[in-house]
DOZAPA-292580 format. One record per residue (C-alpha): residue in one letter; x, y, z. Coordinates in Angstrom, 3 decimals. Layout:
N
a:X:Y:Z
...
//
This chain:
506
m:-119.639:-22.979:52.164
r:-115.605:-23.725:53.325
r:-115.208:-25.255:49.803
f:-116.742:-21.944:48.859
l:-114.447:-19.750:50.419
t:-111.391:-21.647:49.485
a:-112.507:-21.194:46.409
i:-113.503:-18.261:46.327
c:-109.826:-17.149:47.873
g:-108.317:-19.468:44.741
i:-110.138:-17.138:42.174
s:-108.980:-14.011:43.985
l:-105.504:-15.361:44.055
s:-105.370:-16.438:40.597
a:-104.101:-12.733:39.363
v:-100.558:-12.361:39.846
m:-99.373:-9.599:38.572
a:-95.394:-9.284:37.124
a:-93.699:-6.975:39.034
t:-91.117:-4.710:36.951
a:-89.746:-1.872:38.093
a:-91.224:2.052:38.119
a:-89.992:4.536:39.889
e:-91.228:4.579:43.314
k:-90.247:7.766:46.116
t:-88.067:7.226:48.613
v:-88.871:9.021:51.476
p:-86.936:9.258:54.917
v:-89.043:8.614:58.361
n:-86.479:10.662:60.614
d:-85.940:14.651:59.957
p:-83.224:14.644:57.432
a:-82.535:18.251:58.407
s:-81.215:17.469:61.646
p:-77.625:15.139:62.342
g:-78.251:11.712:62.846
v:-77.671:8.513:62.188
f:-80.766:5.916:62.412
d:-80.605:2.005:61.825
q:-81.985:-1.186:61.606
p:-85.573:-1.218:61.810
s:-88.787:-3.861:62.175
v:-92.278:-4.051:60.581
a:-95.283:-4.564:62.264
v:-98.350:-4.112:59.769
e:-102.415:-3.512:60.552
g:-104.157:-2.915:57.712
a:-101.912:-0.670:55.564
i:-99.872:0.972:58.472
n:-96.550:-0.114:58.955
h:-95.311:0.101:62.244
v:-91.786:0.606:62.533
a:-89.305:0.523:65.752
y:-85.807:1.138:65.036
i:-82.492:2.981:66.465
g:-81.522:5.985:66.724
a:-78.506:8.667:67.683
d:-76.978:11.514:66.901
n:-74.159:10.411:65.303
t:-72.476:6.468:64.329
a:-70.752:6.550:68.181
g:-73.851:6.368:69.837
p:-75.420:5.863:72.376
f:-78.144:4.458:70.474
r:-82.016:5.252:71.571
l:-85.097:2.854:70.892
f:-88.217:5.055:68.217
y:-91.172:4.329:66.808
a:-92.607:5.842:63.702
a:-96.023:4.174:62.064
v:-96.119:5.250:57.988
d:-98.832:4.599:56.017
g:-98.143:1.651:53.684
g:-100.696:2.797:51.223
a:-99.116:6.276:50.120
d:-98.375:6.574:46.516
f:-95.059:6.080:46.057
s:-95.097:6.712:42.614
n:-96.329:9.993:43.186
l:-92.497:11.948:42.750
s:-93.907:14.636:44.826
l:-94.646:12.494:48.086
t:-92.396:13.434:51.235
r:-92.220:12.566:54.931
d:-94.910:15.825:55.225
t:-97.561:14.968:53.116
t:-100.492:14.936:55.033
g:-101.259:11.179:56.236
f:-97.881:10.320:55.375
l:-96.446:9.422:59.080
v:-100.081:8.670:60.763
t:-97.098:8.805:63.434
p:-94.300:10.976:63.288
p:-90.559:9.829:64.790
t:-91.202:9.029:68.915
a:-87.982:8.318:71.079
i:-89.027:5.739:73.510
d:-88.266:7.280:76.583
n:-86.452:5.685:79.423
t:-86.836:8.471:82.335
a:-90.117:8.548:83.083
a:-91.207:6.673:86.648
g:-91.086:3.704:86.500
n:-89.684:2.611:83.494
d:-86.269:1.292:83.692
a:-82.774:3.207:82.280
y:-81.050:1.450:79.332
v:-78.095:2.885:76.958
d:-77.223:2.138:73.296
a:-80.579:0.500:71.935
r:-79.722:-2.633:69.626
h:-81.513:-4.527:67.271
p:-85.592:-3.906:68.145
r:-87.944:-6.217:67.216
i:-92.178:-5.251:67.211
a:-95.592:-6.690:67.056
m:-98.553:-5.060:67.280
r:-100.528:-6.897:70.681
s:-104.180:-4.488:69.699
s:-104.517:-2.223:67.048
t:-103.748:0.168:70.228
e:-100.183:-1.489:71.660
a:-97.462:-1.986:70.149
v:-95.166:-4.601:71.778
i:-91.410:-4.180:71.145
l:-88.622:-6.463:72.246
f:-84.866:-5.250:72.426
q:-81.479:-5.002:73.303
a:-79.920:-2.395:75.095
k:-77.262:-2.156:78.276
p:-78.414:-1.337:81.840
g:-76.415:1.460:81.895
a:-72.753:3.053:80.114
s:-70.398:0.460:79.732
p:-68.018:-0.659:77.506
d:-68.260:-3.895:77.110
p:-71.241:-5.599:75.234
t:-73.093:-6.230:78.212
y:-76.458:-5.933:76.706
a:-79.679:-7.458:78.763
l:-83.343:-7.736:77.338
y:-85.764:-5.043:77.450
l:-89.411:-5.108:77.074
a:-91.712:-1.809:75.836
r:-95.253:-1.607:75.757
l:-96.305:1.596:73.390
t:-100.587:2.602:74.507
l:-102.077:4.323:71.222
e:-104.306:6.104:70.572
n:-105.718:7.737:66.757
k:-102.198:5.858:66.185
a:-100.393:8.850:68.391
v:-97.929:7.631:71.577
v:-99.909:8.632:74.603
k:-98.360:6.168:77.020
q:-95.345:4.309:77.368
s:-93.270:1.269:79.366
v:-89.994:0.343:79.205
r:-89.115:-2.265:81.333
r:-85.995:-4.348:81.275
v:-87.086:-8.475:81.322
t:-86.001:-10.509:84.514
g:-85.445:-13.946:84.901
i:-82.992:-13.933:82.920
s:-79.326:-14.655:83.580
g:-75.915:-13.535:81.593
f:-76.323:-11.314:78.699
g:-79.329:-11.359:75.630
e:-79.407:-10.200:72.122
d:-80.736:-10.702:69.070
i:-84.200:-11.242:70.243
s:-87.015:-12.806:68.149
f:-90.410:-13.541:69.202
g:-94.096:-14.101:68.492
l:-97.140:-12.765:71.314
v:-99.973:-14.713:72.474
t:-102.710:-13.095:73.853
a:-104.356:-15.865:75.295
d:-101.755:-15.539:78.184
n:-100.470:-12.029:77.427
t:-96.902:-13.696:77.471
a:-94.082:-13.171:74.578
r:-92.684:-16.593:73.526
v:-88.732:-15.394:73.335
a:-85.911:-17.248:71.869
y:-82.272:-14.925:71.994
a:-78.724:-15.530:72.185
s:-77.001:-15.778:75.169
r:-73.884:-15.729:77.229
q:-72.101:-15.923:80.437
g:-69.598:-13.460:79.818
v:-68.290:-10.696:77.362
s:-66.681:-13.327:75.255
g:-67.095:-16.973:73.537
p:-69.859:-18.255:71.913
f:-73.573:-17.665:72.476
d:-75.935:-19.768:73.085
v:-79.158:-19.789:72.411
s:-82.367:-20.072:74.872
y:-86.141:-19.797:75.001
a:-88.054:-17.977:77.691
r:-92.033:-17.092:77.701
i:-91.962:-13.906:78.885
s:-94.818:-11.961:80.716
l:-96.172:-8.636:79.268
d:-97.306:-7.503:82.606
i:-94.306:-8.221:84.384
a:-91.951:-8.309:81.930
a:-90.051:-11.430:83.533
v:-89.389:-14.490:82.702
t:-93.050:-16.501:83.665
g:-95.091:-19.917:83.282
s:-93.855:-23.017:84.062
p:-90.770:-23.864:84.499
g:-90.070:-20.580:85.049
t:-86.587:-20.516:83.771
p:-85.044:-20.111:80.228
l:-85.070:-23.155:77.926
l:-81.438:-23.984:76.655
l:-81.941:-24.634:72.390
s:-78.080:-25.023:71.507
s:-77.816:-27.906:73.635
v:-75.545:-30.459:71.907
p:-71.732:-29.901:71.011
g:-71.199:-27.756:67.689
s:-74.917:-25.954:67.887
t:-73.551:-22.285:69.916
g:-72.331:-19.398:67.581
s:-70.435:-16.253:67.373
r:-73.569:-14.682:66.213
p:-76.464:-17.479:65.979
l:-79.299:-14.871:65.032
p:-81.700:-17.115:66.342
s:-85.765:-16.571:64.158
l:-88.661:-18.027:66.307
k:-92.112:-18.625:64.898
l:-95.128:-20.058:66.393
d:-97.943:-21.887:64.452
g:-101.531:-22.378:64.972
l:-101.111:-24.675:68.017
n:-98.858:-22.107:69.661
r:-95.535:-24.401:69.470
a:-92.136:-22.166:68.983
h:-90.560:-23.184:66.197
v:-86.398:-21.700:66.840
s:-83.798:-22.076:64.467
w:-79.672:-20.207:63.969
a:-76.754:-20.688:62.737
a:-73.933:-22.574:64.350
n:-71.297:-19.646:62.732
s:-68.270:-18.827:63.781
g:-65.791:-15.406:63.181
s:-64.267:-17.205:60.045
s:-65.724:-18.284:56.925
t:-64.952:-21.898:58.023
p:-68.699:-23.723:57.308
n:-71.907:-23.944:59.732
g:-75.008:-25.381:60.044
v:-78.349:-24.406:60.677
y:-80.286:-25.346:63.686
y:-83.422:-25.936:64.050
a:-85.775:-26.319:67.788
l:-88.885:-26.974:68.724
v:-90.467:-25.801:72.410
k:-94.279:-27.036:73.300
e:-96.640:-26.927:76.072
r:-96.536:-30.697:77.945
s:-98.475:-31.308:81.008
g:-98.422:-27.570:81.913
a:-95.023:-26.661:81.184
d:-92.739:-25.586:78.822
s:-90.465:-28.346:77.526
v:-87.796:-28.791:74.571
a:-89.789:-31.510:72.097
i:-87.096:-31.360:69.735
a:-83.860:-30.697:70.573
a:-80.798:-28.806:68.193
t:-81.269:-30.441:64.772
e:-78.830:-29.604:62.309
v:-81.176:-29.404:59.416
l:-78.816:-27.006:56.717
g:-75.352:-28.903:56.610
r:-71.843:-27.192:56.360
s:-71.729:-27.611:52.643
r:-71.290:-23.900:52.973
k:-71.489:-20.678:55.757
w:-74.857:-20.265:56.647
g:-76.109:-16.842:58.414
h:-79.389:-15.059:59.594
p:-81.394:-18.005:59.419
h:-85.775:-17.548:59.191
v:-88.385:-19.568:59.974
l:-91.495:-19.744:58.090
v:-94.410:-21.333:58.732
s:-96.226:-22.464:56.561
a:-98.451:-25.200:58.576
t:-97.859:-27.374:61.619
g:-96.637:-30.416:59.183
s:-94.089:-28.129:57.285
i:-92.302:-25.520:58.853
i:-89.987:-23.845:56.134
i:-85.821:-22.944:56.684
l:-84.060:-19.702:55.037
a:-80.495:-18.718:55.048
a:-77.695:-17.293:52.957
d:-74.226:-17.712:52.691
e:-71.899:-15.861:54.555
s:-68.674:-17.234:53.047
l:-67.483:-13.946:51.445
p:-67.819:-11.387:54.441
g:-69.364:-8.359:53.133
t:-70.872:-10.257:50.120
s:-74.182:-11.376:48.902
g:-74.648:-15.012:49.160
n:-76.666:-17.950:48.063
l:-80.061:-18.815:49.928
g:-79.882:-22.499:50.730
l:-83.476:-23.587:52.075
v:-85.113:-26.017:53.968
n:-88.656:-28.033:54.203
i:-89.078:-29.978:57.163
n:-91.800:-31.880:59.194
p:-91.448:-31.672:62.491
d:-94.896:-33.821:62.787
a:-93.053:-36.465:61.766
d:-90.562:-37.167:64.689
d:-92.002:-39.154:68.271
q:-90.290:-35.181:69.891
d:-89.306:-36.980:72.841
g:-86.679:-33.705:73.445
s:-84.140:-35.356:71.553
p:-82.512:-34.197:68.596
v:-84.385:-35.736:64.886
q:-81.553:-38.228:63.211
v:-81.100:-36.837:60.642
p:-81.032:-38.316:57.477
t:-82.333:-41.898:59.473
n:-85.869:-40.236:59.947
t:-86.463:-39.602:55.985
n:-89.682:-38.054:57.024
f:-88.363:-35.630:58.444
i:-86.132:-33.700:55.588
l:-88.461:-33.035:53.021
t:-85.754:-31.244:50.509
p:-81.984:-32.842:52.503
p:-79.395:-30.985:53.555
g:-76.846:-30.623:50.793
e:-79.940:-30.638:48.673
s:-81.686:-27.608:49.254
i:-79.042:-24.824:47.953
l:-81.913:-22.752:45.681
p:-80.456:-22.101:42.446
e:-77.761:-19.180:41.435
g:-79.587:-16.302:40.758
f:-81.341:-16.224:44.049
s:-78.530:-13.932:46.372
l:-79.172:-11.867:49.177
f:-77.111:-10.673:51.845
r:-78.700:-9.826:55.454
p:-82.603:-11.191:54.228
e:-85.645:-10.878:55.776
a:-88.231:-13.249:54.642
f:-91.762:-14.025:55.219
l:-94.526:-16.404:53.449
d:-97.503:-15.342:51.504
v:-100.246:-17.900:50.654
l:-99.771:-18.681:47.196
g:-96.405:-20.096:48.760
q:-94.592:-17.859:47.308
i:-91.822:-16.712:49.664
h:-91.011:-13.068:49.415
v:-87.240:-11.625:50.237
t:-85.667:-8.360:50.969
g:-82.130:-8.108:51.936
y:-78.427:-5.656:50.242
g:-76.769:-6.360:47.095
s:-74.166:-6.686:49.350
s:-72.876:-4.417:51.936
g:-72.957:-0.990:50.694
t:-74.886:-1.455:47.508
r:-78.976:-1.188:47.223
s:-81.560:-3.084:49.099
t:-82.825:-5.439:46.663
y:-85.905:-7.461:46.691
y:-87.443:-10.679:44.890
a:-90.250:-13.350:45.626
f:-89.920:-16.727:44.040
k:-92.376:-19.949:44.148
l:-92.099:-23.939:44.578
i:-92.199:-25.551:41.838
s:-92.640:-29.610:41.368
s:-90.186:-30.171:38.605
s:-86.649:-28.701:37.508
p:-85.472:-26.144:38.696
f:-87.928:-26.664:41.608
t:-88.337:-22.821:42.009
q:-89.242:-19.751:39.987
f:-88.885:-16.056:40.460
v:-92.711:-14.466:40.670
t:-91.015:-11.627:40.833
n:-87.474:-11.011:39.910
p:-84.870:-8.849:41.384
l:-85.292:-5.083:41.800
p:-83.422:-2.642:43.526
v:-84.874:-0.216:45.768
g:-84.795:3.225:46.368
l:-83.755:3.861:42.239
d:-84.201:7.544:43.129
s:-81.958:7.960:46.044
s:-78.225:8.539:46.843
e:-78.085:6.845:49.708
f:-76.307:3.878:50.806
p:-76.229:1.614:53.033
v:-73.414:0.606:55.686
s:-73.037:-1.161:59.180
l:-72.724:0.869:62.038
p:-68.961:0.379:63.619
d:-67.414:-2.848:65.335
g:-69.536:-4.524:62.692
d:-73.056:-4.295:64.198
y:-75.471:-5.234:61.521
t:-77.982:-3.653:59.070
r:-80.403:-5.247:57.370
a:-83.633:-3.662:55.399
a:-87.565:-4.290:56.802
f:-90.202:-4.773:55.136
g:-94.421:-5.367:54.864
f:-96.693:-6.659:52.782
l:-99.888:-5.022:50.997
s:-101.766:-6.856:48.680
g:-100.021:-5.743:45.063
k:-96.728:-3.757:46.624
v:-94.476:-5.140:49.634
v:-92.998:-1.290:52.136
v:-89.205:-1.621:52.566
f:-87.604:0.154:54.995
w:-83.794:0.192:54.811
s:-80.693:2.713:56.547
g:-79.077:4.722:54.071
q:-76.318:6.779:54.752
d:-76.192:10.558:52.705
p:-73.374:10.872:50.887
v:-72.692:14.117:51.168
t:-73.500:14.852:55.195
g:-72.666:11.173:56.547
n:-75.511:11.152:58.182
r:-77.974:7.593:58.346
n:-81.312:8.473:57.416
l:-84.090:5.714:57.694
d:-85.588:5.104:54.313
v:-89.051:3.816:53.095
t:-90.181:3.511:50.008
a:-92.384:0.724:48.219
l:-92.421:-1.684:44.841
p:-94.899:-3.610:42.974
t:-95.210:-7.258:43.819
v:-98.067:-10.297:43.467
n:-101.208:-9.390:44.157
a:-102.434:-12.017:47.190
v:-105.258:-12.374:49.261
p:-104.048:-13.512:53.068
f:-105.820:-16.671:53.707
d:-106.301:-18.318:57.436
e:-108.474:-20.573:58.231
t:-111.526:-19.480:58.262
g:-110.843:-17.322:54.878
c:-109.189:-14.921:52.900
r:-107.912:-12.376:55.309
v:-105.092:-10.486:56.635
v:-103.569:-11.930:59.702
t:-102.109:-9.334:61.375
s:-100.654:-9.728:64.708
h:-98.923:-12.294:66.691
g:-99.899:-14.990:68.603
s:-102.367:-17.697:67.414
g:-105.433:-18.748:64.718
g:-106.972:-15.467:64.214
h:-105.123:-13.355:66.524
g:-102.079:-13.859:63.898
r:-97.949:-14.118:63.854
v:-95.673:-11.591:62.375
p:-92.625:-11.724:64.519
d:-90.147:-10.476:61.972
a:-92.756:-9.763:59.299
l:-96.155:-10.671:58.005
v:-96.134:-14.188:57.901
l:-99.041:-16.273:55.760
l:-100.837:-19.507:56.567
l:-100.043:-21.878:52.615
p:-102.806:-24.140:51.697
v:-102.067:-27.728:51.948
a:-102.352:-27.774:48.201
v:-98.753:-25.977:47.569
l:-97.079:-28.649:50.189
g:-95.338:-31.946:49.404
l:-92.170:-30.560:47.471
r:-89.539:-33.253:48.160
r:-86.881:-31.862:47.633
f:-84.352:-28.646:45.310
a:-81.630:-29.057:42.592
r:-78.673:-27.001:42.281
k:-79.277:-25.700:39.279
a:-78.775:-22.442:37.374
l:-82.151:-20.558:36.155
v:-82.362:-20.542:32.200
g:-82.535:-16.775:30.958
//
């Protein structure tokens, strides 16, 4: 029976569509008639519904509040008459997440939210914000839980996360419904200057506090050279609820830096660092905005962008590692001594020219196709494409050629003041991606949270029991989508050993 289901999945997945640019309508999520600045989207997909968390303020000076909305990703974006007022398009209109209600903790100046669906009636958002008005970047971590009824927000809970010392920023997480926790990686430091460490914590959704054993965060950036000025940790959970974390050990200069990886798992009832900080993308370039993609427990893909030229689209680097090839004794992996750990060796894992993006987001589908979106460069349109790994030179191949996003719009993304980054976010439906980005109106100067869709390859999502979408965080059938929609990769596409530094032909 299992073989039959796999065969049916394979037949469904063989229908691959070569996507071409098409006229798709760009629609603002916020009311464009009202002045404001809306930015930094994060998306969780539930069926055809795209749940999006983002920040907004009256102007670029802030302070920014957290907002939530739900958009019908199945809407006909080829209908050029589509608007935000079209019946059913805004499943849930933009809702400000309150910080003044009884029982909630006050926050100001929210930044960089991440969203996941605990269930069809509850959204979980983790974000950074200031506990009070302060000119210093003294951010703390906050947990928001939204209760939904008929997809409308009927209850909000906002709590500051306790049990974390110092300041916290740039959170990435996965949900585990079995113990009602978020498994979290974040950037941390004790003062308002100096490099950030990367830490891991298990946080109770019930009390918004570090929980479990040892009951305190675990330091991941434990080896010299593994801290960063903007490490931007990325966390994904595998089917065993092990946390795979990558981050950039970068600086404020154009000096090349590495991308590090660490593994956290539960052992003897306590969370422990099974693989300490290990450099997996070498210091050939200035790597940034890394992403972890889980294809199997023994095959973890880490992707990052070259940021050597500030504000400019850079080539992508990719490495495939097998954490199960290590003894997981809590020490770093000895690379390149352990030849079974790195499946694509450092220095040979740069994708061919043409695979370039600025501040990428990524997810993996059942065919082993890696979907990415990001900006072409600072101040240019968002771009989307998908590629797959192949066994012969040039070892990668576009399955969806690079497509510009929002061709009908005159709005282009710009960063917030003080270099605060913005990036696009997207969700996946079979046959199309739904992309969110912040665009500046050239006339009013407002920044709208825009959304549109693009055609892409058709794929039927897959998990251990057959063809099915994994639509929320957790383990096994509960899914895991902390940064985008991540799907399991069948063993048949594993085994790629290395990439070549070659340009694509044609």
